[in-house]
N, C-alpha and C positions, 0 to 999 in steps of 0.2 A: 134237888137231886131227882132227875127223871128216871122212871123205871126203864130197865133195859128190855129190849125186844128179844124174845127167845125163839130159836128155830131148831128144827130137827133135820139132819141130813136124811135123805130118803134113798132107799135101795133102788135097783134097776126096776123093781116091781112097783115103785111108788110108795113103799111102806117105810114108816119112821124106824130108823135103826134102834132108837131107844125103846119104843113101844115093843118092837120085836124081841129085843134083848130081855126086857122085863118078862115077857111071856115065855121065853125059852130057857133062861139061865136059872141058876139055883136061888132064885129070889123067894123069900118066904112071904106069907100073906101080910105080915106087918111091915115089910120093907118098902112097898110102894108109898105108903103114907109118909115115912121118913124121907124118902126120895123127893116126893112132891113138896114137902116143907123146906128142904134144902134148896130146891130149884126156885121156889117162890122167894126165899131169902136172897138168893143170888141175884135175882132180877131187881131187888130193891137196893142193893149195895153198889157203891162205886167200886171200881176194880181194885184200887189200893186197899180199901177196907175189906173186901172179900179175901184178898191175899193175906192181909194183916191178921184177920181173925181165923186164918187157916181153913176157911170154907173152900177156898180155891187154892190149888197147889200148881206151881209151874212158872214158866213153861217146863214140862217134863221131857219134851222132845220137840224140837223146832218150834212150831206154833201151837202145840197141843198142851192143854191144861187138863187137870182132873179135878172134879168136884169130890170133896171128901165127905162121904156119908157112912157113918158107923151104924149099921143095922145088925140084923142077925148074921149077915155076911157083910164084908167090907165092900160096899158098892162104890165104884169109881167110874161114873160116866165121864167120858173124855170130850172135850169141847175146845173151841177156839174163840178168840175175840173176833168179832166180825164174821166173815172176812170182808164184807162190803162196807160196814160202819163199825170199826173197831171200838169206838167210844160208846156206841149205843146199842150193841147187840152181841149176843153169844149164840153160837151154833153148836148143838150137840152132835158129835161125830161118830161116837161108838160107845157102847156100854161094856163094862168089864167088872169082874169081881177080883179083888186083890186077895191073894192068899199068902200068908207069911211075909207080908210087906212087898210082894212082887205082883206085878201085872202079868197076865198071860203072855207067852212068847208072841212077839209080832204085833201086839195090840197097839202100841204107840205108833208104829210105822203104818199100820192099817188106818188109824185115825188120821194121820197126816196125809195119806193118799186120798182119803175121803175129802179132806179139806181142799186138796189140790183139784180134785174132780169138781167140787162145788165152785171153786174159783173160776174154772173154765166153763161151767154150766150152772148158772144161777137157778135154774129150774129144779135142781137136785135138793131142794129143801122145802119145808113147809112150816107153818107156825107151830110152835110146840104146844101140845095139848096135855091135859091132865092125864096122869098115869093111873090106871086102875089096878 
């Protein structure tokens, strides 16, 4: 089983949407470590196992999945398989915090729009880096 390649969608300014989310949302100081551990685990698992162990949920909307991270808050980074190599890569599209079992309004749709933008412009992503 080969490790999956992980990518981050980047904003118009060239910033990782996941890194920006961690910096700006209600993430506690302990949550980045939990998030990094789940992301590392995702890269190691085949898709079926990631879904079977409930690490990955979805698709929750069109091509969008969510990574399930139980931290001090319910972290739900949204991602897609591929889009250029669905068997060998995941791309993080948007970060969100789930409250009361619900994602923020419009988050799934925004993640799908980011995926569509990336499909049309492969330069809109970069290799996923460690989250501090």
